[in-house]
C-alpha positions in Angstrom: -31.5 1.2 3.1 -28.6 3.9 3.9 -25.7 4.1 3.2 -23.3 4.1 6.3 -20.8 7.4 6.4 -17.4 7.9 7.8 -18.2 9.2 11.4 -15.5 12.3 10.9 -13.6 13.7 8.1 -10.4 12.7 9.8 -11.5 9.4 9.9 -11.7 9.6 6.4 -8.5 10.5 5.8 -6.9 8.4 7.9 -8.7 4.9 6.9 -7.8 6.1 3.4 -4.4 7.1 3.7 -4.0 3.9 6.1 -5.2 1.8 3.1 -2.0 3.5 1.0 0.4 3.4 3.4 1.8 0.1 4.1 4.4 -2.3 2.4 5.0 -0.2 -0.4 6.0 3.0 2.0 7.9 0.8 4.6 9.6 -1.9 2.9 9.5 -1.0 -1.1 10.4 1.7 -0.7 13.4 2.3 1.2 14.9 -0.5 -0.7 14.0 1.1 -4.1 15.4 4.0 -2.8 18.7 2.6 -2.1 19.2 0.3 -5.5 17.9 3.9 -7.5 20.9 5.8 -6.2 19.2 8.5 -3.4 18.2 11.6 -3.9 17.2 12.1 -7.7 14.9 8.9 -7.4 12.9 11.0 -4.2 12.5 13.7 -6.0 11.0 12.3 -9.4 9.3 10.1 -6.9 7.8 13.1 -5.6 6.8 14.5 -9.2 5.3 11.3 -10.4 2.8 11.3 -7.3 1.6 15.1 -8.2 1.1 14.0 -11.6 0.2 10.6 -12.0 -1.0 9.2 -8.1 -3.6 12.6 -7.2 -5.2 12.5 -10.8 -6.2 8.9 -10.1 -6.9 8.8 -6.6 -9.6 11.6 -7.6 -10.8 9.8 -10.1 -11.2 6.4 -8.0 -12.8 8.7 -5.5 -14.7 10.4 -7.4 -17.0 7.2 -9.0 -17.3 6.0 -5.4 -18.9 9.3 -4.3 -21.4 9.8 -7.3 -22.8 6.3 -7.1 -22.5 5.5 -3.2 -21.8 2.0 -4.5 -19.2 -0.6 -4.1 -17.0 -1.4 -7.3 -19.2 -3.4 -9.8 -22.6 -1.4 -8.6 -20.5 2.1 -9.0 -19.7 1.0 -12.2 -23.3 0.0 -13.2 -24.6 3.5 -11.6 -22.6 5.6 -13.8 -22.3 4.1 -17.3 -25.0 4.4 -19.8 -27.6 1.2 -20.4 -25.6 -1.4 -22.4 -22.3 -0.2 -21.1 -19.7 -3.0 -20.2 -17.2 -1.0 -18.0 -18.8 -2.6 -14.9 -16.9 -5.8 -15.8 -14.1 -4.1 -14.4 -15.9 -4.3 -11.3 -15.2 -7.8 -11.0 -11.7 -7.4 -11.7 -11.2 -5.2 -8.6 -12.6 -7.8 -6.5 -10.1 -10.2 -7.7 -7.4 -7.8 -7.5 -8.3 -7.5 -4.0 -8.3 -11.1 -3.1 -5.2 -11.5 -5.1 -3.6 -9.0 -3.0 -4.1 -10.0 0.5 -3.3 -13.9 -0.6 0.3 -12.8 0.1 -0.2 -9.2 2.1 -1.6 -11.3 5.1 1.1 -13.0 4.9 3.8 -10.4 4.7 1.8 -9.0 7.7 2.3 -11.9 9.4 6.1 -11.9 9.4 5.4 -8.5 10.6 4.0 -9.7 13.4 6.2 -12.6 14.0 9.2 -10.3 14.4 7.4 -8.0 16.5 7.1 -11.3 18.5 10.3 -12.2 18.6 11.9 -9.1 19.6 9.7 -9.0 22.7 10.8 -12.2 23.5 14.6 -11.3 23.2 15.1 -13.6 20.1 17.4 -10.8 18.6 20.3 -10.2 21.5 23.3 -7.7 21.4 26.2 -8.3 19.3 24.1 -11.4 17.2 26.3 -13.0 14.6 25.0 -11.8 11.1 24.5 -15.1 10.2 22.2 -15.8 13.3 20.1 -12.7 12.5 19.3 -13.9 9.2 18.6 -17.5 10.4 15.8 -16.2 12.3 13.9 -15.1 9.1 15.2 -18.6 7.5 14.1 -20.5 9.9 10.3 -18.5 9.8 10.2 -19.0 6.2 11.0 -22.9 6.7 8.2 -23.4 9.5 4.7 -23.8 7.6 3.0 -24.2 11.1 4.6 -20.8 12.1 3.6 -19.0 8.9 0.2 -20.2 8.8 -0.5 -19.3 12.8 1.0 -15.8 11.5 -1.1 -15.3 8.7 -4.2 -16.9 10.2 -4.1 -14.0 13.1 -3.9 -11.2 10.6 -7.0 -13.1 8.5 -9.0 -13.7 11.6 -8.2 -10.4 13.1 -8.8 -8.2 9.9 -12.2 -9.7 10.0 -13.2 -9.8 13.6 -12.7 -5.5 13.0 -14.6 -5.5 10.4 -17.6 -7.4 11.6 -18.0 -4.2 13.9 -18.9 -1.9 10.7 -17.4 1.0 9.1 -17.6 3.4 11.9 -17.5 1.0 14.6 -15.3 -1.5 13.3 -12.7 -0.4 10.6 -12.8 3.6 11.6 -12.3 3.7 14.9 -9.4 1.0 14.9 -7.7 2.2 12.1 -8.0 5.8 13.6 -6.2 4.4 16.6 -3.3 2.5 14.8 -2.8 5.5 12.4 -2.3 8.3 15.0 -0.3 5.4 17.0 1.9 4.9 14.1 2.4 8.6 13.0 3.8 8.9 16.7 5.9 5.7 16.4 7.5 6.9 13.4 8.6 10.2 14.4 10.4 8.7 18.0 11.9 6.1 15.6 13.0 9.1 12.8 14.2 11.1 15.8 16.4 8.2 17.7 18.1 7.6 14.1 18.6 11.1 13.5 20.8 11.3 16.7 22.6 7.8 15.5 27.0 8.8 15.4 26.6 8.9 11.3 23.3 9.8 10.7 24.1 12.4 8.6 25.8 10.9 6.1 22.6 8.5 5.3 20.6 11.7 4.9 22.6 13.0 2.4 22.5 9.9 0.2 19.0 9.5 1.0 18.2 13.1 -0.1 20.7 15.2 -2.1 20.3 14.7 -5.8 23.9 13.4 -6.8 24.9 13.2 -10.2 26.7 10.0 -9.4 23.5 8.2 -8.7 22.5 9.5 -12.3 25.6 7.9 -13.9 25.4 5.0 -11.9 21.8 4.1 -12.8 20.4 5.5 -15.6 18.5 8.5 -15.5 15.8 7.3 -17.5 15.8 4.2 -15.1 15.5 6.2 -12.0 12.8 8.2 -13.7 11.0 4.6 -14.6 11.0 3.3 -11.0 10.0 6.9 -9.7 6.9 6.3 -11.8 5.9 2.3 -11.0 6.8 3.3 -6.7 4.3 6.8 -7.1 1.9 4.2 -8.3 2.6 1.2 -6.6 2.2 3.4 -3.1 -1.3 3.7 -3.4 -3.0 0.6 -4.2 -4.8 2.5 -7.4 -6.9 0.3 -9.6 -8.4 -2.4 -7.5 -10.7 0.0 -6.1 -9.0 0.1 -2.7 -9.8 3.9 -2.7 -13.1 3.8 -4.9 -15.1 2.4 -1.4 -13.8 5.2 0.8 -15.2 7.5 -1.9 -18.4 5.9 -1.5 -19.1 6.1 2.1 -17.5 10.3 1.9 -19.6 13.3 2.6 -20.1 16.1 0.0 -18.4 18.9 2.3 -15.2 18.9 0.8 -13.7 18.7 -3.0 -11.9 15.6 -4.2 -8.8 17.1 -5.1 -7.9 18.7 -2.2 -8.9 15.0 0.1 -6.8 13.4 -2.5 -3.5 15.8 -2.0 -4.0 15.4 2.0 -3.9 11.7 1.4 -0.9 11.5 -0.8 0.9 14.2 2.0 -0.2 11.2 4.7 1.4 8.8 2.5 4.4 10.2 1.5 5.2 11.8 5.0 5.4 8.3 6.4 7.1 6.8 3.3 10.0 9.5 3.7 10.0 9.1 7.7 10.7 5.3 6.5 13.7 6.3 4.9 14.9 8.2 7.5 14.6 6.1 10.2 16.6 3.4 7.8 18.9 5.1 5.8 21.0 6.7 8.9 20.4 3.6 11.1 22.1 1.9 7.9 24.9 3.8 7.2 25.5 4.1 11.1 26.5 0.6 11.1 28.0 -0.1 8.1 25.2 -1.8 6.6 24.6 -1.7 2.7 20.8 0.2 2.2 20.7 -1.3 -1.3 19.8 -4.9 0.3 16.3 -5.5 -1.5 13.3 -7.2 0.1 15.4 -8.5 2.6 16.3 -5.2 3.7 13.3 -5.1 6.6 14.0 -8.8 7.6 17.4 -9.5 7.6 19.4 -6.2 7.3 17.6 -3.9 9.9 17.9 -6.8 12.8 21.6 -6.6 12.2 21.6 -3.1 12.6 19.2 -3.1 16.0 21.3 -6.1 17.4 24.6 -3.6 17.2 22.4 -0.3 18.7 22.4 0.3 22.1 18.8 -0.6 23.0 18.4 -2.7 20.5 15.9 -4.8 21.5 13.0 -1.8 22.2 14.2 0.0 19.2 13.6 -3.1 17.2 10.3 -4.1 19.0 8.9 -0.2 18.2 10.0 -0.4 14.6 7.9 -3.8 14.3 5.3 -2.7 16.2 5.1 0.0 13.6 4.9 -2.5 10.5 2.4 -4.1 11.9 0.2 -0.8 12.1 1.3 0.1 8.8 0.5 -3.7 7.0 -2.5 -4.2 9.4 -4.2 -0.7 8.2 -4.0 -2.0 4.3 -5.5 -5.0 5.3 -8.3 -3.7 7.1 -9.0 -1.2 4.0 -9.1 -3.9 1.5 -10.7 -6.7 3.7 -13.7 -3.9 3.7 -13.7 -3.5 0.1 -14.3 -7.2 -0.4 -17.0 -7.2 2.0 -19.2 -4.3 1.1 -19.0 -5.2 -3.0 -20.4 -8.6 -1.4 -23.2 -6.5 0.4 -24.0 -4.8 -2.5 -23.6 -7.2 -5.3 -24.8 -10.0 -3.3 -27.4 -8.5 -1.1 -26.0 -10.3 2.2 -25.7 -9.2 5.7 -22.1 -8.0 6.9 -22.1 -10.9 8.8 -22.7 -13.0 6.3 -20.1 -11.7 4.0 -17.8 -11.7 6.7 -17.9 -15.4 7.3 -17.7 -16.5 4.1 -14.6 -14.0 3.2 -13.2 -15.2 6.3 -13.1 -18.4 5.4 -12.2 -18.0 1.5 -9.4 -16.2 2.4 -8.1 -18.3 5.3 -7.9 -20.7 2.4 -6.2 -18.9 -0.1 -3.5 -17.0 2.0 -2.4 -20.9 2.2 -0.1 -21.1 -0.8 1.6 -18.1 -0.4 2.8 -19.4 3.1 3.1 -23.0 1.6 5.6 -21.4 -1.3 8.4 -21.4 1.0 8.7 -24.7 2.6 6.2 -27.4 1.2 5.9 -26.0 -2.3 9.2 -24.3 -2.5 10.0 -25.9 -5.5 6.7 -24.5 -7.2 7.1 -21.8 -9.8 3.7 -19.9 -11.5 4.9 -17.6 -13.6 8.2 -17.8 -15.0 10.7 -18.1 -12.2 8.7 -16.7 -9.8 7.5 -18.4 -6.3 4.0 -17.9 -5.5 4.2 -14.4 -3.8 5.9 -13.0 -6.3 3.8 -14.2 -8.9 0.7 -13.4 -6.6 2.5 -9.7 -6.3 3.1 -9.6 -10.5 -0.2 -10.1 -11.3 -1.5 -7.9 -8.9 1.2 -4.7 -9.0 2.3 -5.7 -12.7 -1.0 -5.9 -14.4 -4.3 -5.1 -11.9 -3.5 -2.0 -10.7 -1.9 -0.3 -14.0 -4.5 -1.7 -16.1 -7.3 -0.9 -13.4 -6.0 2.5 -13.0 -6.2 3.1 -17.0 -9.7 1.8 -16.8 -10.9 4.0 -14.7 -9.3 6.8 -15.9 -11.0 6.5 -19.3 -14.1 5.7 -18.0 -13.8 9.5 -16.3 -12.6 11.2 -19.3 -14.1 9.6 -22.2 -17.2 10.3 -24.1 -17.7 6.6 -24.3 -17.8 6.5 -19.9 -18.8 8.7 -17.7 -17.3 12.0 -19.5 -14.8 14.5 -18.4 -17.4 17.6 -17.3 -19.4 14.3 -14.6 -16.0 13.7 -13.2 -15.0 17.1 -12.8 -18.6 18.2 -11.4 -18.4 15.5 -9.0 -14.3 16.2 -8.0 -15.0 19.9 -7.0 -18.1 19.4 -5.2 -17.8 21.2 -1.8 -14.9 23.1 -0.7 -11.3 23.3 -1.1 -9.1 22.7 -3.9 -10.4 22.3 -7.4 -9.4 20.9 -10.6 -9.1 23.2 -13.6 -11.0 22.0 -17.0 -7.9 22.8 -19.1 -6.7 19.3 -17.4 -9.1 17.6 -19.7 -6.3 17.2 -22.1 -3.5 16.1 -20.0 -5.9 13.9 -18.6 -7.3 12.5 -22.1 -3.9 12.4 -23.9 -1.0 12.6 -21.8 -1.9 10.6 -18.5 -3.0 7.5 -20.5 0.5 7.4 -21.9 2.2 7.5 -18.2 0.3 4.5 -17.2 0.9 2.5 -20.1 4.9 3.3 -19.7 3.9 1.7 -15.8 2.5 -1.0 -17.5 4.9 -2.0 -20.0 8.1 -1.3 -17.4 6.1 -3.8 -15.2 5.6 -6.7 -18.1 9.4 -6.3 -19.3 
């Protein structure tokens, strides 16, 4: 059976960027910038994205395109007889399940907040305690949390049931184009707020004071970690889209375009958030509550805040749901390729699995709130630790070693696949960096996550 391919290059770029664009960009990126002191973090983040993110992204895409298979069979196709690289393919599948076990819950929060702004729950001049009480009320209500989580799961699998071109590509293109329009509109609005310039100075101008406060090493490590996290590398979430690509364009050029789109959204998210925080005297380093507690306080004090809040959370819905669709497609493709089942059967089986598997994260905030799995971490943080601190960096290291070592696919084969087609070509001179320096950088990210 011929493998389905993307209908257009734009479809590939938007779907792949949609997988990368998500909570890492518009939730995690702004608060990590705030906690890391602004400008210098952004500078180091961009450098790390170029020297770490782009190379590993080309490797996932190359394994996918060369094999025309999903994670497990991709390794089996390219590895030598008797080798066991394909075992990592099963860990990729586990990683995708784990990621979706909490990502669907957080996506459900986005949908709920969009609905709350539409309904008028957040009103002008609302007290800060009342604003934060909305989020507390959501977390303490298991029925409401289950409803929105399952809405995300069901909607995601329904879209994927229509196939690559008619489901994932068609819906993702619409969502991503709408997301890009929304983020520009929101950013322009934020830049017109009273003290927007102060927020942008904090955000983009490197400050020696921030280095003194946070420490140069900590800022660089945070930037490395964020550059890695944002692209969802290491669990084959990107590899699957390589398997759907044509050979017309080089993977180096396509990887750079995906990173540019991903970075554009992250930088624009900061452009929305920091001017707004400074204009309404709200701390930009609030950590994870920034989106659900801090920003609504900004919107309720802003003229037309109900509209701007609704538009912001619609943008957040598109950002998170694009990742959900991409990872669901990967899970479905692995099941179809590895077990030889139809798309319809794969959708039904995995829809049921994730509808149930998402519940522990939901209940971890209410009826199982005393449950701590890894150390003092609750259910969501434990699942996130396994994915972000273990499976992503370890998986990326495996892809790297597979592509550049003589015991794997070998660097020359990888380079030939990456440079196939028109566009930016990688130099053979990068071999030393890929074999001896990049692995060390990934190990540093891994150790940082563990420590």
